[in-house]
N, C-alpha and C positions, 0 to 999 in steps of 0.2 A: 552489391545490394542490389536486389529487385527493383524495376523502374516499376511495381505497382508500388509496394512494401514502399518507399521514395513520398510516392505521392499521398498516403495512407501518412506519409509519419510529417506531411506538410499542408494536410488541415490538419492532425492531433495540433500542429502547431500553432495553425491561420488560430483552434477556434479557440486557444490558452490567452491565448496575444487580445481577442475577444472577450472571453472573459476578462482577464486583470484589463480593460478599459471597460467592462460593468462592475467589473466593485470600485474602480477610481474614480467613475464620474459620478457614482449611483443611483445605477441602471438599471436596479433587481431584478427589476419584471425580465430584463431582457437575459438572464441568467438561465431563467428556466429553455432559450435556447440554444446553450450554446455546454453549461455545465454536466445535462447528463449527455451530452456529443463526445465528451471526453473522452472518459473510456472503455470506446467504442469504438473511439477511430482510433487509438492506442492496443486494440482488440485485432480491430483492421489491417495494422500493420506489423503484429504478431503473425498473426494469419498467413497474410499473403507471404512473411517471411520461411515460416517452416514449410507449407502445404505446397508441392506433394509429397516430398521429400518426408519429411520427418512428424508423424500424423501418430494418433495412438492416443495411446487414456494420459501421459500426459499432460497433454497440448491440450485436451478435454478441458480436465482440472485445470488446470490457468486460468482459459476464456473464461470457466462456468464462475473461479472469481473473479475474472476483472469481472463479469455482469451485477454478481453483487455489490462489487464497489461502486455500480453504476444505479444501481437500487439507493445505496445509501449519498451518493450524490443529488439521488435525486429527496429524497427521504430528510435532509438539510437541507433546503433548501424551503421546506414548509417546518423547519424549526420554528422561528417566530409564532409559528398557530399553535402551538400545544409543546410541551416538553414530549408530549407521545412521538413524537415526530424524528426527535435529536435522541430519544434511548432507541426506533426504530432502524432508523440511521446507524446509529452505532452498533447493532446486532448485526445487518447486513457484513457492514463491517469488518465487526469478528468474524462469520465462518467467510469470507470474501477473504482475510488469510489464516483459517483453517485450510483451502485448498491451496492456497501458497506453499503455506508448509510438508501438505501430500504430497507437491510433489518436490521442493528445497529438500525433504527429507528422504524420497524416494531413492532407495537401493544402500543407503548410509546403514544399515546394519545398526547393532548398541552400540552402544555409548566407549570408546577404546584412551583409556590413558584417564590423568587425574585433568588434562587440558580440554579434553572435551566431557571434561564433567563437570569442570569450574561452567560448560556454554550454557547450563541449564539450572548446576546451583546461583548462579550468578543473579541468573533477570528475578527464582525465586525469592531469593532475599529479599531483592529490588524491585523487583514491581508491589509487592504493598506501602515499602517506601515513599516511589513517587507519587503514588495514586494522596495518599494523607497530607505530603504538601498541596496539598491543592484544595485541602477539605473536602471532600468527596464523604455524605452521611451514607449509614448507610438505611437501605437495604443493595443499593445504588456503588454502591466504594462496592462490592462484590463482584461484580459484573463490570465495572470497569477494573480490580484489580487482575479477571482475568483479559483483558482486552491491553494492561500493558504487557503483561506476562508475555501475553501471543507476539503482543510486537519484539516486547522484547528477545524472543526464540527466534524471530523471524533475521533480526538481525545477528545472529550469533549462529543462526546457520548459515553465515556469509564466514563466519569464523571455521563454521565446524568443514564448509566446504575448503579455507584452506589450510586446514591440518590434514585431510584428505588426497591436495592435492588437483583439486576441480580448477578449472577454468573462467575467472568472469565469478570469481571468490567476491570481489574488492568488492563489486556492484552489488550484489547482494547484502555483503554488512551495512556499506554506508545510505543504502534505498531502507533500511531497515533504522537506524542514524535520523537520519532521515524527518523518517515518517511519523517514527517518535517526536520528533521536536514539530514539523509540522498540527502533530495532533494535540501535543503542548499547553500552546499559542490558541488549538481551542479549549481547550480545559482551566485553561487558566478565567477565559471566560467566564464560560458555562458556568463550573462551580464558585472562582475565586470572585467569578466578578470583577475581576479586573483587562482595563481594557490599553493600548494606544496604540498613537497614530501608523497607519499602516500597514499595524498588523492581520489584516483580513487582506492584502495583497500578498503580502506574504505566507500567511494559512496554502494559499493556493501553490505558492511559486514554489513553497517546501514540495508540496504533497505532490504535487505533477513530478516533480525531479524526484521525488522517491519511490511514486508509481512507474517511471520510467524504467532508474535505475533500473527495477529490481521487472523488471516483466524484460528488457532490456537482458540483463544475467543471464535470464532464464534459458530467451533464447538464445543465447548466444551460446552459453556453453552446453544447450543440446544440438549446435549445431557442430560444432566442434567437439564434439568428445563422440557424439554416433556420426556413424556412416552412411553413406545413401542404400537404401538396402536393394 
């Protein structure tokens, strides 16, 4: 691993620890300085690992996805000022996942065999069920269902990678699964009004772990399967 990538990774880790301390100590104002920098730090680590050898459309699609997730992080910091900020933050994360999927499904072609069809049909059937458990009301339930389906497809992409023999498939799968867990912890509070001690720190721990798994999986796969030009 390049030294510059290690430095960027350390910065990401330090910011993650500082953000956790802000949550635990209740210093919410400090999070405006830590949380919006988390994804840019992760993006910097990814970019430094990929460039200059591995550049092109897939690299930039991943980075655009991280940019939208940065916007989502910032908007969710303002969700106490109105539901519009929560909805906008969710929208940014949804768009970011679309860009992730553009990378994850690149070059996959059509579905082959019943196992791969289950990767699509499973999320299609489970997403409405998951959303109904949180009691999300219409019309926002439609948007949340699309979001849940998209997240499940991200996790299912890891299964597709495994079936196709692509490297680092497990990181994509578990990144998607842990992302679902993280967002479910947000949903139980936002829609069901449930809360418990430690939920806030746990949301961020699972979120950051999911982002790292997805980004590192995409980066390492690209490096391991594509020879240097």
